[in-house]
Each structure stands twice: as structure tokens, then as C-alpha cells.
Biotite code that builds the C-alpha atoms (Angstrom):
import biotite.structure as struc

atoms = struc.array([
    struc.Atom([6.100, 12.368, 11.830], chain_id="A", res_id=1, res_name="MET", atom_name="CA", element="C"),
    struc.Atom([7.860, 9.028, 11.431], chain_id="A", res_id=2, res_name="LYS", atom_name="CA", element="C"),
    struc.Atom([6.444, 6.894, 8.590], chain_id="A", res_id=3, res_name="PRO", atom_name="CA", element="C"),
    struc.Atom([4.543, 3.740, 9.428], chain_id="A", res_id=4, res_name="LEU", atom_name="CA", element="C"),
    struc.Atom([5.451, 0.538, 7.614], chain_id="A", res_id=5, res_name="THR", atom_name="CA", element="C"),
    struc.Atom([2.808, -0.872, 5.317], chain_id="A", res_id=6, res_name="ARG", atom_name="CA", element="C"),
    struc.Atom([2.363, -4.107, 7.330], chain_id="A", res_id=7, res_name="PRO", atom_name="CA", element="C"),
    struc.Atom([2.027, -2.101, 10.566], chain_id="A", res_id=8, res_name="ALA", atom_name="CA", element="C"),
    struc.Atom([-0.574, 0.197, 8.993], chain_id="A", res_id=9, res_name="ALA", atom_name="CA", element="C"),
    struc.Atom([-2.594, -2.747, 7.669], chain_id="A", res_id=10, res_name="ILE", atom_name="CA", element="C"),
    struc.Atom([-2.416, -4.490, 11.032], chain_id="A", res_id=11, res_name="ASP", atom_name="CA", element="C"),
    struc.Atom([-3.524, -1.352, 12.894], chain_id="A", res_id=12, res_name="ARG", atom_name="CA", element="C"),
    struc.Atom([-6.463, -0.793, 10.541], chain_id="A", res_id=13, res_name="LEU", atom_name="CA", element="C"),
    struc.Atom([-7.495, -4.448, 10.661], chain_id="A", res_id=14, res_name="SER", atom_name="CA", element="C"),
    struc.Atom([-7.425, -4.556, 14.464], chain_id="A", res_id=15, res_name="ARG", atom_name="CA", element="C"),
    struc.Atom([-9.435, -1.333, 14.570], chain_id="A", res_id=16, res_name="HIS", atom_name="CA", element="C"),
    struc.Atom([-12.053, -2.811, 12.233], chain_id="A", res_id=17, res_name="ARG", atom_name="CA", element="C"),
    struc.Atom([-12.127, -6.093, 14.187], chain_id="A", res_id=18, res_name="LEU", atom_name="CA", element="C"),
    struc.Atom([-13.404, -4.286, 17.275], chain_id="A", res_id=19, res_name="LEU", atom_name="CA", element="C"),
    struc.Atom([-16.341, -2.810, 15.358], chain_id="A", res_id=20, res_name="ALA", atom_name="CA", element="C"),
    struc.Atom([-17.567, -5.983, 13.624], chain_id="A", res_id=21, res_name="LEU", atom_name="CA", element="C"),
    struc.Atom([-21.066, -7.241, 14.313], chain_id="A", res_id=22, res_name="SER", atom_name="CA", element="C"),
    struc.Atom([-21.635, -10.927, 15.019], chain_id="A", res_id=23, res_name="ALA", atom_name="CA", element="C"),
    struc.Atom([-22.806, -11.426, 11.422], chain_id="A", res_id=24, res_name="GLN", atom_name="CA", element="C"),
    struc.Atom([-19.782, -9.617, 9.992], chain_id="A", res_id=25, res_name="GLU", atom_name="CA", element="C"),
    struc.Atom([-17.463, -11.757, 12.133], chain_id="A", res_id=26, res_name="ARG", atom_name="CA", element="C"),
    struc.Atom([-19.217, -14.880, 10.830], chain_id="A", res_id=27, res_name="ALA", atom_name="CA", element="C"),
    struc.Atom([-18.908, -13.669, 7.220], chain_id="A", res_id=28, res_name="ASP", atom_name="CA", element="C"),
    struc.Atom([-15.181, -12.971, 7.556], chain_id="A", res_id=29, res_name="HIS", atom_name="CA", element="C"),
    struc.Atom([-14.618, -16.302, 9.277], chain_id="A", res_id=30, res_name="LEU", atom_name="CA", element="C"),
    struc.Atom([-16.459, -18.144, 6.523], chain_id="A", res_id=31, res_name="LEU", atom_name="CA", element="C"),
    struc.Atom([-14.381, -16.335, 3.863], chain_id="A", res_id=32, res_name="ASN", atom_name="CA", element="C"),
    struc.Atom([-11.112, -17.726, 5.228], chain_id="A", res_id=33, res_name="VAL", atom_name="CA", element="C"),
    struc.Atom([-12.180, -21.000, 6.847], chain_id="A", res_id=34, res_name="TRP", atom_name="CA", element="C"),
    struc.Atom([-10.800, -22.974, 3.898], chain_id="A", res_id=35, res_name="THR", atom_name="CA", element="C"),
    struc.Atom([-7.395, -21.252, 4.030], chain_id="A", res_id=36, res_name="LEU", atom_name="CA", element="C"),
    struc.Atom([-4.834, -23.753, 2.760], chain_id="A", res_id=37, res_name="ALA", atom_name="CA", element="C"),
    struc.Atom([-2.212, -24.987, 5.228], chain_id="A", res_id=38, res_name="PRO", atom_name="CA", element="C"),
    struc.Atom([0.428, -23.950, 2.653], chain_id="A", res_id=39, res_name="GLU", atom_name="CA", element="C"),
    struc.Atom([-0.703, -20.308, 2.794], chain_id="A", res_id=40, res_name="ALA", atom_name="CA", element="C"),
    struc.Atom([1.729, -18.079, 4.700], chain_id="A", res_id=41, res_name="PRO", atom_name="CA", element="C"),
    struc.Atom([-1.120, -16.747, 6.845], chain_id="A", res_id=42, res_name="GLU", atom_name="CA", element="C"),
    struc.Atom([-1.908, -20.260, 8.079], chain_id="A", res_id=43, res_name="PHE", atom_name="CA", element="C"),
    struc.Atom([1.405, -20.331, 9.969], chain_id="A", res_id=44, res_name="ALA", atom_name="CA", element="C"),
    struc.Atom([0.291, -17.324, 12.029], chain_id="A", res_id=45, res_name="THR", atom_name="CA", element="C"),
    struc.Atom([-2.645, -19.259, 13.508], chain_id="A", res_id=46, res_name="LEU", atom_name="CA", element="C"),
    struc.Atom([-2.569, -21.373, 16.639], chain_id="A", res_id=47, res_name="SER", atom_name="CA", element="C"),
    struc.Atom([-2.133, -25.118, 16.113], chain_id="A", res_id=48, res_name="ALA", atom_name="CA", element="C"),
    struc.Atom([-5.546, -25.823, 17.631], chain_id="A", res_id=49, res_name="SER", atom_name="CA", element="C"),
    struc.Atom([-7.285, -23.356, 15.308], chain_id="A", res_id=50, res_name="LEU", atom_name="CA", element="C"),
    struc.Atom([-5.464, -24.786, 12.286], chain_id="A", res_id=51, res_name="GLY", atom_name="CA", element="C"),
    struc.Atom([-6.537, -28.285, 13.259], chain_id="A", res_id=52, res_name="GLU", atom_name="CA", element="C"),
    struc.Atom([-10.127, -27.137, 13.776], chain_id="A", res_id=53, res_name="GLU", atom_name="CA", element="C"),
    struc.Atom([-10.176, -25.563, 10.315], chain_id="A", res_id=54, res_name="MET", atom_name="CA", element="C"),
    struc.Atom([-8.935, -28.770, 8.705], chain_id="A", res_id=55, res_name="GLN", atom_name="CA", element="C"),
    struc.Atom([-11.240, -31.173, 10.529], chain_id="A", res_id=56, res_name="THR", atom_name="CA", element="C"),
    struc.Atom([-14.485, -29.312, 11.173], chain_id="A", res_id=57, res_name="ARG", atom_name="CA", element="C"),
    struc.Atom([-17.093, -27.206, 9.489], chain_id="A", res_id=58, res_name="GLU", atom_name="CA", element="C"),
    struc.Atom([-17.068, -23.462, 10.233], chain_id="A", res_id=59, res_name="PRO", atom_name="CA", element="C"),
    struc.Atom([-18.518, -22.729, 13.663], chain_id="A", res_id=60, res_name="PRO", atom_name="CA", element="C"),
    struc.Atom([-22.014, -21.333, 14.011], chain_id="A", res_id=61, res_name="GLU", atom_name="CA", element="C"),
    struc.Atom([-20.783, -18.874, 16.632], chain_id="A", res_id=62, res_name="ASN", atom_name="CA", element="C"),
    struc.Atom([-17.904, -16.684, 15.435], chain_id="A", res_id=63, res_name="ALA", atom_name="CA", element="C"),
    struc.Atom([-17.886, -14.559, 18.582], chain_id="A", res_id=64, res_name="GLU", atom_name="CA", element="C"),
    struc.Atom([-15.201, -16.311, 20.662], chain_id="A", res_id=65, res_name="PRO", atom_name="CA", element="C"),
    struc.Atom([-11.895, -14.415, 20.688], chain_id="A", res_id=66, res_name="ALA", atom_name="CA", element="C"),
    struc.Atom([-10.121, -17.604, 19.587], chain_id="A", res_id=67, res_name="ARG", atom_name="CA", element="C"),
    struc.Atom([-11.260, -16.760, 16.034], chain_id="A", res_id=68, res_name="TYR", atom_name="CA", element="C"),
    struc.Atom([-9.829, -13.221, 16.053], chain_id="A", res_id=69, res_name="ASP", atom_name="CA", element="C"),
    struc.Atom([-6.548, -14.272, 14.410], chain_id="A", res_id=70, res_name="ALA", atom_name="CA", element="C"),
    struc.Atom([-8.406, -15.879, 11.513], chain_id="A", res_id=71, res_name="LEU", atom_name="CA", element="C"),
    struc.Atom([-10.804, -12.958, 11.128], chain_id="A", res_id=72, res_name="ILE", atom_name="CA", element="C"),
    struc.Atom([-7.771, -10.658, 11.035], chain_id="A", res_id=73, res_name="LEU", atom_name="CA", element="C"),
    struc.Atom([-6.447, -12.659, 8.067], chain_id="A", res_id=74, res_name="VAL", atom_name="CA", element="C"),
    struc.Atom([-9.642, -11.783, 6.193], chain_id="A", res_id=75, res_name="SER", atom_name="CA", element="C"),
    struc.Atom([-9.552, -8.135, 7.268], chain_id="A", res_id=76, res_name="LEU", atom_name="CA", element="C"),
    struc.Atom([-5.913, -7.733, 6.233], chain_id="A", res_id=77, res_name="ARG", atom_name="CA", element="C"),
    struc.Atom([-6.663, -9.222, 2.814], chain_id="A", res_id=78, res_name="ALA", atom_name="CA", element="C"),
    struc.Atom([-8.981, -6.291, 2.101], chain_id="A", res_id=79, res_name="ALA", atom_name="CA", element="C"),
    struc.Atom([-5.915, -4.028, 1.996], chain_id="A", res_id=80, res_name="TYR", atom_name="CA", element="C"),
    struc.Atom([-3.967, -6.181, -0.469], chain_id="A", res_id=81, res_name="HIS", atom_name="CA", element="C"),
    struc.Atom([-2.691, -3.954, -3.256], chain_id="A", res_id=82, res_name="GLY", atom_name="CA", element="C"),
    struc.Atom([-4.183, -0.683, -2.013], chain_id="A", res_id=83, res_name="VAL", atom_name="CA", element="C"),
    struc.Atom([-2.032, 2.433, -2.181], chain_id="A", res_id=84, res_name="SER", atom_name="CA", element="C"),
    struc.Atom([-0.024, 3.739, 0.746], chain_id="A", res_id=85, res_name="ASN", atom_name="CA", element="C"),
    struc.Atom([-1.739, 7.174, 0.643], chain_id="A", res_id=86, res_name="PRO", atom_name="CA", element="C"),
    struc.Atom([-5.082, 5.352, 0.940], chain_id="A", res_id=87, res_name="TYR", atom_name="CA", element="C"),
    struc.Atom([-3.843, 3.482, 4.028], chain_id="A", res_id=88, res_name="LEU", atom_name="CA", element="C"),
    struc.Atom([-2.671, 6.777, 5.519], chain_id="A", res_id=89, res_name="SER", atom_name="CA", element="C"),
    struc.Atom([-6.086, 8.339, 4.886], chain_id="A", res_id=90, res_name="ARG", atom_name="CA", element="C"),
    struc.Atom([-7.892, 5.340, 6.416], chain_id="A", res_id=91, res_name="CYS", atom_name="CA", element="C"),
    struc.Atom([-5.745, 5.570, 9.545], chain_id="A", res_id=92, res_name="LEU", atom_name="CA", element="C"),
    struc.Atom([-6.603, 9.259, 9.924], chain_id="A", res_id=93, res_name="ALA", atom_name="CA", element="C"),
    struc.Atom([-10.310, 8.521, 9.398], chain_id="A", res_id=94, res_name="GLU", atom_name="CA", element="C"),
    struc.Atom([-10.063, 5.839, 12.106], chain_id="A", res_id=95, res_name="ALA", atom_name="CA", element="C"),
    struc.Atom([-8.790, 8.456, 14.552], chain_id="A", res_id=96, res_name="GLY", atom_name="CA", element="C"),
    struc.Atom([-5.063, 7.774, 14.397], chain_id="A", res_id=97, res_name="TYR", atom_name="CA", element="C"),
    struc.Atom([-2.600, 10.639, 13.885], chain_id="A", res_id=98, res_name="PRO", atom_name="CA", element="C"),
    struc.Atom([-2.008, 11.297, 10.202], chain_id="A", res_id=99, res_name="ARG", atom_name="CA", element="C"),
    struc.Atom([1.306, 9.829, 9.160], chain_id="A", res_id=100, res_name="GLN", atom_name="CA", element="C"),
    struc.Atom([2.783, 8.594, 5.917], chain_id="A", res_id=101, res_name="PRO", atom_name="CA", element="C"),
    struc.Atom([2.787, 4.888, 5.137], chain_id="A", res_id=102, res_name="VAL", atom_name="CA", element="C"),
    struc.Atom([5.805, 3.382, 3.414], chain_id="A", res_id=103, res_name="GLU", atom_name="CA", element="C"),
    struc.Atom([6.581, 0.047, 1.849], chain_id="A", res_id=104, res_name="GLY", atom_name="CA", element="C"),
    struc.Atom([6.150, -1.839, -1.388], chain_id="A", res_id=105, res_name="PRO", atom_name="CA", element="C"),
    struc.Atom([2.590, -2.290, -2.595], chain_id="A", res_id=106, res_name="VAL", atom_name="CA", element="C"),
    struc.Atom([1.655, -5.811, -3.660], chain_id="A", res_id=107, res_name="GLU", atom_name="CA", element="C"),
    struc.Atom([1.708, -6.204, -7.434], chain_id="A", res_id=108, res_name="THR", atom_name="CA", element="C"),
    struc.Atom([-1.704, -6.372, -9.059], chain_id="A", res_id=109, res_name="LEU", atom_name="CA", element="C"),
    struc.Atom([-2.832, -6.308, -12.685], chain_id="A", res_id=110, res_name="LEU", atom_name="CA", element="C"),
    struc.Atom([-4.813, -3.639, -14.503], chain_id="A", res_id=111, res_name="ALA", atom_name="CA", element="C"),
    struc.Atom([-8.561, -4.012, -14.760], chain_id="A", res_id=112, res_name="CYS", atom_name="CA", element="C"),
    struc.Atom([-9.595, -4.112, -18.450], chain_id="A", res_id=113, res_name="PRO", atom_name="CA", element="C"),
    struc.Atom([-12.400, -1.665, -17.719], chain_id="A", res_id=114, res_name="CYS", atom_name="CA", element="C"),
    struc.Atom([-10.994, 1.073, -15.465], chain_id="A", res_id=115, res_name="CYS", atom_name="CA", element="C"),
    struc.Atom([-7.266, 0.412, -15.856], chain_id="A", res_id=116, res_name="GLY", atom_name="CA", element="C"),
    struc.Atom([-6.533, 0.586, -12.141], chain_id="A", res_id=117, res_name="TYR", atom_name="CA", element="C"),
    struc.Atom([-4.287, -2.072, -10.628], chain_id="A", res_id=118, res_name="LEU", atom_name="CA", element="C"),
    struc.Atom([-6.931, -4.117, -8.804], chain_id="A", res_id=119, res_name="THR", atom_name="CA", element="C"),
    struc.Atom([-6.784, -7.701, -10.103], chain_id="A", res_id=120, res_name="LEU", atom_name="CA", element="C"),
    struc.Atom([-4.686, -10.649, -8.991], chain_id="A", res_id=121, res_name="GLY", atom_name="CA", element="C"),
    struc.Atom([-5.082, -12.480, -12.306], chain_id="A", res_id=122, res_name="ALA", atom_name="CA", element="C"),
    struc.Atom([-6.677, -11.901, -15.694], chain_id="A", res_id=123, res_name="HIS", atom_name="CA", element="C"),
    struc.Atom([-9.550, -13.942, -17.073], chain_id="A", res_id=124, res_name="GLY", atom_name="CA", element="C"),
    struc.Atom([-10.373, -15.695, -13.795], chain_id="A", res_id=125, res_name="GLU", atom_name="CA", element="C"),
    struc.Atom([-13.643, -13.868, -13.132], chain_id="A", res_id=126, res_name="TYR", atom_name="CA", element="C"),
    struc.Atom([-12.180, -11.658, -10.416], chain_id="A", res_id=127, res_name="GLU", atom_name="CA", element="C"),
    struc.Atom([-14.276, -8.582, -9.739], chain_id="A", res_id=128, res_name="ILE", atom_name="CA", element="C"),
    struc.Atom([-12.549, -5.205, -9.752], chain_id="A", res_id=129, res_name="CYS", atom_name="CA", element="C"),
    struc.Atom([-12.928, -3.498, -6.393], chain_id="A", res_id=130, res_name="GLY", atom_name="CA", element="C"),
    struc.Atom([-13.203, -0.098, -8.060], chain_id="A", res_id=131, res_name="LEU", atom_name="CA", element="C"),
    struc.Atom([-15.453, -0.377, -11.129], chain_id="A", res_id=132, res_name="CYS", atom_name="CA", element="C"),
    struc.Atom([-16.874, -3.848, -10.356], chain_id="A", res_id=133, res_name="HIS", atom_name="CA", element="C"),
    struc.Atom([-16.048, -5.255, -13.797], chain_id="A", res_id=134, res_name="TRP", atom_name="CA", element="C"),
    struc.Atom([-15.898, -9.065, -13.648], chain_id="A", res_id=135, res_name="GLU", atom_name="CA", element="C"),
    struc.Atom([-12.849, -9.985, -15.716], chain_id="A", res_id=136, res_name="ASP", atom_name="CA", element="C"),
    struc.Atom([-13.994, -12.803, -17.978], chain_id="A", res_id=137, res_name="ASP", atom_name="CA", element="C"),
    struc.Atom([-10.857, -12.558, -20.118], chain_id="A", res_id=138, res_name="GLY", atom_name="CA", element="C"),
    struc.Atom([-12.479, -10.858, -23.098], chain_id="A", res_id=139, res_name="CYS", atom_name="CA", element="C"),
    struc.Atom([-10.649, -7.693, -24.178], chain_id="A", res_id=140, res_name="GLN", atom_name="CA", element="C"),
    struc.Atom([-12.880, -6.917, -27.182], chain_id="A", res_id=141, res_name="ALA", atom_name="CA", element="C"),
    struc.Atom([-14.667, -3.608, -26.722], chain_id="A", res_id=142, res_name="LEU", atom_name="CA", element="C"),
    struc.Atom([-17.863, -4.506, -28.573], chain_id="A", res_id=143, res_name="ASP", atom_name="CA", element="C"),
    struc.Atom([-18.507, -8.080, -27.381], chain_id="A", res_id=144, res_name="VAL", atom_name="CA", element="C"),
    struc.Atom([-21.205, -8.614, -24.772], chain_id="A", res_id=145, res_name="LEU", atom_name="CA", element="C"),
    struc.Atom([-19.739, -9.894, -21.526], chain_id="A", res_id=146, res_name="SER", atom_name="CA", element="C"),
    struc.Atom([-22.023, -12.510, -19.976], chain_id="A", res_id=147, res_name="GLY", atom_name="CA", element="C"),
    struc.Atom([-21.078, -11.887, -16.343], chain_id="A", res_id=148, res_name="PRO", atom_name="CA", element="C"),
    struc.Atom([-21.245, -8.099, -16.774], chain_id="A", res_id=149, res_name="ASN", atom_name="CA", element="C"),
    struc.Atom([-24.357, -7.910, -18.993], chain_id="A", res_id=150, res_name="HIS", atom_name="CA", element="C"),
    struc.Atom([-22.711, -5.188, -21.100], chain_id="A", res_id=151, res_name="LYS", atom_name="CA", element="C"),
    struc.Atom([-19.776, -4.669, -23.422], chain_id="A", res_id=152, res_name="THR", atom_name="CA", element="C"),
    struc.Atom([-16.388, -3.487, -22.227], chain_id="A", res_id=153, res_name="LEU", atom_name="CA", element="C"),
    struc.Atom([-16.943, -0.219, -24.141], chain_id="A", res_id=154, res_name="ALA", atom_name="CA", element="C"),
    struc.Atom([-20.244, 0.352, -22.307], chain_id="A", res_id=155, res_name="GLN", atom_name="CA", element="C"),
    struc.Atom([-18.607, -0.406, -18.965], chain_id="A", res_id=156, res_name="ALA", atom_name="CA", element="C"),
    struc.Atom([-15.756, 2.016, -19.670], chain_id="A", res_id=157, res_name="ARG", atom_name="CA", element="C"),
    struc.Atom([-18.259, 4.719, -20.582], chain_id="A", res_id=158, res_name="GLU", atom_name="CA", element="C"),
    struc.Atom([-20.147, 4.078, -17.341], chain_id="A", res_id=159, res_name="HIS", atom_name="CA", element="C"),
    struc.Atom([-16.898, 4.218, -15.353], chain_id="A", res_id=160, res_name="PHE", atom_name="CA", element="C"),
    struc.Atom([-16.010, 7.567, -16.955], chain_id="A", res_id=161, res_name="ALA", atom_name="CA", element="C"),
    struc.Atom([-19.377, 8.941, -15.811], chain_id="A", res_id=162, res_name="GLN", atom_name="CA", element="C"),
    struc.Atom([-19.127, 7.763, -12.186], chain_id="A", res_id=163, res_name="ILE", atom_name="CA", element="C"),
    struc.Atom([-15.402, 7.949, -11.447], chain_id="A", res_id=164, res_name="GLN", atom_name="CA", element="C"),
    struc.Atom([-15.792, 11.282, -9.644], chain_id="A", res_id=165, res_name="GLY", atom_name="CA", element="C"),
    struc.Atom([-17.684, 9.484, -6.875], chain_id="A", res_id=166, res_name="SER", atom_name="CA", element="C"),
    struc.Atom([-15.205, 6.596, -6.492], chain_id="A", res_id=167, res_name="LEU", atom_name="CA", element="C"),
    struc.Atom([-12.151, 6.238, -4.202], chain_id="A", res_id=168, res_name="PRO", atom_name="CA", element="C"),
    struc.Atom([-9.583, 6.622, -6.980], chain_id="A", res_id=169, res_name="LEU", atom_name="CA", element="C"),
    struc.Atom([-6.749, 6.882, -4.442], chain_id="A", res_id=170, res_name="ASP", atom_name="CA", element="C"),
    struc.Atom([-7.410, 3.366, -3.144], chain_id="A", res_id=171, res_name="LYS", atom_name="CA", element="C"),
    struc.Atom([-5.375, 1.544, -5.785], chain_id="A", res_id=172, res_name="TRP", atom_name="CA", element="C"),
    struc.Atom([-2.188, 2.514, -7.591], chain_id="A", res_id=173, res_name="PRO", atom_name="CA", element="C"),
    struc.Atom([-2.843, 4.960, -10.401], chain_id="A", res_id=174, res_name="PRO", atom_name="CA", element="C"),
    struc.Atom([-4.285, 4.147, -13.742], chain_id="A", res_id=175, res_name="ILE", atom_name="CA", element="C"),
    struc.Atom([-1.860, 2.757, -16.299], chain_id="A", res_id=176, res_name="ILE", atom_name="CA", element="C"),
    struc.Atom([-0.761, 5.357, -18.835], chain_id="A", res_id=177, res_name="LYS", atom_name="CA", element="C"),
    struc.Atom([-1.750, 3.562, -22.035], chain_id="A", res_id=178, res_name="ASP", atom_name="CA", element="C"),
    struc.Atom([-5.275, 2.750, -20.867], chain_id="A", res_id=179, res_name="HIS", atom_name="CA", element="C"),
    struc.Atom([-8.212, 4.627, -22.439], chain_id="A", res_id=180, res_name="PRO", atom_name="CA", element="C"),
])
């Protein structure tokens, strides 16, 4: 079967998910991206009237109108940023699409200090790893208590080792080789 491009796969999955969102989920996604900067590349994909509304008004109480679909899709697509192509292929199959390979460059992410998977956009900015849920506070010391995580990095790594069998390890590019 002909491979699907990465952007096409992400778009297909996002549109599929859009149709299944509850009113509350639509509102949550809309709120997540309402403050999207006009300089962001995704902003250019929105209608002029929606862009103006975002810049001059508070988020709407009712996220149901279809006019917000394009903005909600921005949020849904962001959930696939940096995930592996095999994971996208598996998600498409689980959504009922024919299984086909996904090709294209994966966005560059940084290794999580806890699990080592490529899940973070920046280090030390309190991003939360989507795999092990470590909040990266910038501390790399194994035996120092991390305030946001309420445990040391060594304890978190031990916990990850115990639960990794139940996690979607194919979601992000593989673990870096030199990571414990």
C-alpha cells in the first residue's frame, strides 16, 4: 500500500477525533489554543474573522459552532507533534482506516531526563513528559528531590522501569542509547 505522508496522517487522525469530541472537549481544545500568537504558522490557516475574534474577544462560552473547527484542529494536530510514524500508522488502523505506512520527518524533540524518550520541546521549562509524566525542572542530579515531581530523578527512573511495560513506548522515537 502507498505510504501516507506524515502531515496527511496527522490531519486524518485529527479530523477523525474532531467528530467524536464532546461539547466539553471542544471547549477545552478551543481554550488551549485561543491565545495562539498571530506569528504562529498555524494562525495563517485560520479565517480572518476567526483570527480577529481571537485577538479581540475572550474565548466563547459555546465551542460547538463549526466556525471553531479549524482552531480545534490546531489543538488536535499538536497532540501528534513529535510522535513516531509507526505510532501514527497504528492510530490510523485503530481508527478504522486501512493499515498503511506513514512517512516523513518527525519533529525534533529532546530526551526526557527520566525516561530518555524524545518527548520534550525544551529542557528546564517545566514541560511534562507525555510518556513518564516527569516535569522537567532542569535538575539532572539523581538524588535531589524535585519539587514539582515530589521525588528524586532516581526514584522516578525506578518507577518508570517498573511501569514501562504498560506504556505506549512506540509513541515517541526510541530511547537514546546512552540513557540509563
